[in-house]
Structures are given as structure tokens and as C-alpha cells.
N, C-alpha and C positions, 0 to 999 in steps of 0.2 A: 152496688160498687163493682169496680172492676178488679181481675183478679190482680194479686199482689205480683210485683217483678222480681224475678231474681237474676241476679248477673254473676255470670261462672266464667273465671277466666282460665287458662288451659283448656278449654273446653273441645279440643280438637283430638284429642284421644285419650286412655288410660281414666284415671279418678275423675278428670274433668268431665270427660263424656259421659261417664255412667252417673256422674252427680247431675249433669244435666237433664239426663232422661228420667233420674227418680225425681227430682223437683217438678219436673212437668206433671209427673204422675199424681203427685200431692197438690197439685192443682196451681202452680205459678207459671206466668209467663217467663219464660227462660230467657235469658240474652245471652247466647252462649259466644265467647270471645276468645280467639287465638289467632297467629298468625295464619295457618294453612287454612286458605279459604275453600279448597276443595273438599277437605273434612269435614269442615262446618256446615257445608251446603248439606252432605250424607247425614250429618247428626239432626238437622233441621228436617230433613224429608222423613227420617225416621220418627221422630220425636210427633210429628205432623201425620204420620200415617197412623200412629197408635194413641190420634185422638187428643194430644197437647197441643201446646202452643209455645213456639219459640221463632228468634230470628237471630241471625248470624251476624256479627260484626268483626271483620279483619280486626285485629288489635294486636299490636306489639306492646308491652306494659313497661318497657325500656324506653318508650320513647313518649313525651311526654305530649305532643300533639296528637298521637293516636289514642292516648288514654283520654284524653280530653275529648275526642270524638266520641269515645265508647260512651261515655258520661253522656253527651249531649242525646245520642241514640236513644239509651235507656230513659232519658228525660222525655223525649218524645214521643214514646208509647203511650202517655197518657195515664198511666195509673201509678198507684205508690211504691216506689223503688223501697222494698221492706228486707231484702235480702243480699247480701254480698258473699260469694265465696271465693277467697283470694287463693287459688290454687296454681296459677301457673309457677312454676319452678323447676329445679333440675340438678343434676350432679355431671360434672367432669373429672376424668380422671382418677385414678387410685394410688399416685405416687405418694410416697412419703414425702414429710416436710422439706428434708433436705434437697429433692430432687422435682417438687414439684413447680408447674406452671403459673407464674403471677397471672397471666393472661387466661387460665382456667379459673384461677381465684376470683378475678375480678368479674368475669362472665356472672359465676354463680353468685356473688354479692349483686350484682346489677338486677339479675334476674329475680333471686328469692327475696331480697330484701328490699332495695329499692324499688322494684316494680310492685310488691304489696304496698309499699308507702306511696306511691303515687297512684293506683287505683283507690286505693283509702281515701288520699286526701281528695280524690275527684269524685266519688259518689256518696261521701259522708253528707253533705249538705241534703242530698235526697232522702238519704236513709234517716236523717233526722226530722224532715218534714213530714216523713211517713207517720210518725209518733210511734211507731213499733219496728225500728231497726235491727237487722241482726248483722254482725260480720263474722264469718267464719274464716279463719286461716288455717289451712292445712299445712302443719308443720312438718316435723319429723321425730323420731326418738334420738336420732342424730342430733336434735337440738336439746337432749337432756344429759347427754354422756360423749365422749370421744371414742377414737378407736383407731389404730395404726391405717394409714393409708385413706383417711378422711378428713384432713385437717381441713382442707378448703369447705366442704359441703357441710362438715359439722360447725365450723366456724359462721357459717353463712345461717345456717339453720339456728344456732344460739341468737345471734343478732336477731333473726326475725321472732324468735319468740322475746325477747327483750322488749322487740318494737310492739308486739303484742301486748304484753302484760303493762306495759307504760299506756299504752292507747284505754285500756280497760279504766286505768287509775284515772285518766283524764277525762274519759266521758261520766264517769260516776256523776248521778245525778239527771243525766240527760237519757231519751230514751232510745237508746242503741246497745245492744248487748255484742260484747265480744267474747268470742268462743275460738277455742284453739282445740285443733284435731291432731295428733300426732301419732301416725301409724309407724308401726316396726316393717315388718318383711311383706312386702306386696308385690305380686308379680304381674306386671302390666307387660304390655308388646314394647314398651321402648326405654323405660327408666334405666334398665341395667344396661342395656345394650349402647343407650347414648353413653353412658357413664365409662364406658370401655372403649371409647371410640369405634364401635360399632364391631368388635369381637365378639362373634356368637356364641364361640367357643367358653369365653371367659363370662360372659352374662348370663349362660344356661348354668356356670358353676356356683353362682351365687345360690340357687335354688337346687342346688343336687341334693339328692335325698329327703327332702324337705317334702312330704307327701300332699301337703295342703297347707300351703303358704295364704295369705291374705291375698282376695282378687280387688279388683277396682270396685265391683258392686258392693263389698264390705264395707268400704269407706263411706262411697255413695247412700248407704243407709244410715251410717253414723251421721252425716252430713244432716241427713233429712229428720233423724230422730231429734238432733241437737235444735235445730231450726223451728222444729213446728212443737216445744214445749211450751206450757204457759210463760206468758210475757214475764212474770215475775222471776222464772227460774232460768239462771244463767249456768250453761255447763261451761265452766272457765277452762278445764283442760282435760279431753277425753284420751289417753293414751290406747292406743289398740293392737295388740300384735297377736299373729297366730299362736293357736296351742302350743305347736313346736319350737316357740321362739320364747324364752324364759327371760332372754335378756340380749341386749347387743350380740355378747359374745357366746350365747349360751343355746344353742340351737341343736334340737334333736334332728338325725338324718339318719336315715335306714338304707 
């Protein structure tokens, strides 16, 4: 039998890239999807150099045609599509609600919620045909609580959580698991920088004094563990934070 196929969105950097590498190590043929073709090419080169199998697909999860092309490319590989990691997402802005940009809120909803919806709809038939499909949604602890300056992002992540939980109910009795992983403070090269509009000082302040925030490989490890459990085991929700973060507002800094 051919190796199972795993589709990872948002694979050009951060958690997505780390997850693609880890799943290749676990024996999956990885379809690495994102908008930045140059970064995907570098990722695939690294995976294949390490003995893994991966292909790059340039994809914008906010575009129907682009997502359809992603699903078609995964099907063309000729093996069972057994894993989808909905990782594409992001945050913009730290303004309070009274000053927030509707444009930023729309972008976050389109990417985090409708992007997850589009990709899930496109890949679900193949996942079900595999007889052992798994959908992993990378949410956030921002989907569990709210905090000042996070209205748009927490709204989008709460909506993504609702989508995920509804999907699990609707797929009950069918051979597709639905798993939600909600990271807390994860230091990646781009997330906080993008959220602060490229302000490197503000981005660094998010992690100031936190000796050991989570890193992308920590979340990739969680994805791999959840996805490789016995088929009768469904990890509904995995909340993972660094030791220094007891809650969204409770962070030990030195």
C-alpha cells in the first residue's frame, strides 16, 4: 500500500512548516500548501533531503478555485488522503473594539474560519474514502477566552472552534476523526510580527521575559501524536501552553 497523504495548510512557515516536516518523518507523504511558493520549495527540498516525501502546492485558502486545485493535486498523488491539518490562520491588529479595523476583522474571519471551511469541504470526500480520515484544526487558546485588544482574533478563533465542534457532531458514525489543538503562547518568526503590522519591538514585547515559550516544533509534536493514535481514539481538544503561561492573562516573566 502507498503511504498515507497528509495535507498541511499554512505550511510556508511556523507551525505549518514544522508540522509538514514532522509528518514526513512519521511516514506521511506531505502536501505542503501555502501562498509563498519560494518558501514551500525550500521546505520540500529540506524534507526530501531528510528522506521524506513532500510536494508543494501554492494555495490561497480564501479562494475557492485555489482550494479546489489543492484537493485535485492531493487526489492526483494516487494514495489515501488520510490527514488534513487546517493550520492556515493569523491575527491582525491589537486595537480595542471601539477603534478596531473592520477590514482586519474581515481578513481574520476569511482566513481562520472560511479558509478552514473551504479546505475541509474540499478534502472531506477523500478523507472519508480513505476509511481512516483525520482532520486537525489548529485553533488557539484565543478561541476559549477573550482579552483586551484581541476582539477580532478571539471572535474568529471562537468561530473556528464552533465550526470544529459542529463538524465532529455531524460526522459522528463516519470514518473521520475531528481534532482541535489550541496552542497558547508560541514564539514563531512571523505571527506576532504580522499582528503588530511589522513592529519588531512590539512583537518582541509579547515574549519579553518568558524564558521558554512554546515553539513551532512543540505544536508539530502534538499534531503527530494526535494523528497517530489508534483509530478508535479521538482527541477532541488538546490545549497546550508553555509552563510559564498559566492562563491567557497569567504569564510568569523574569
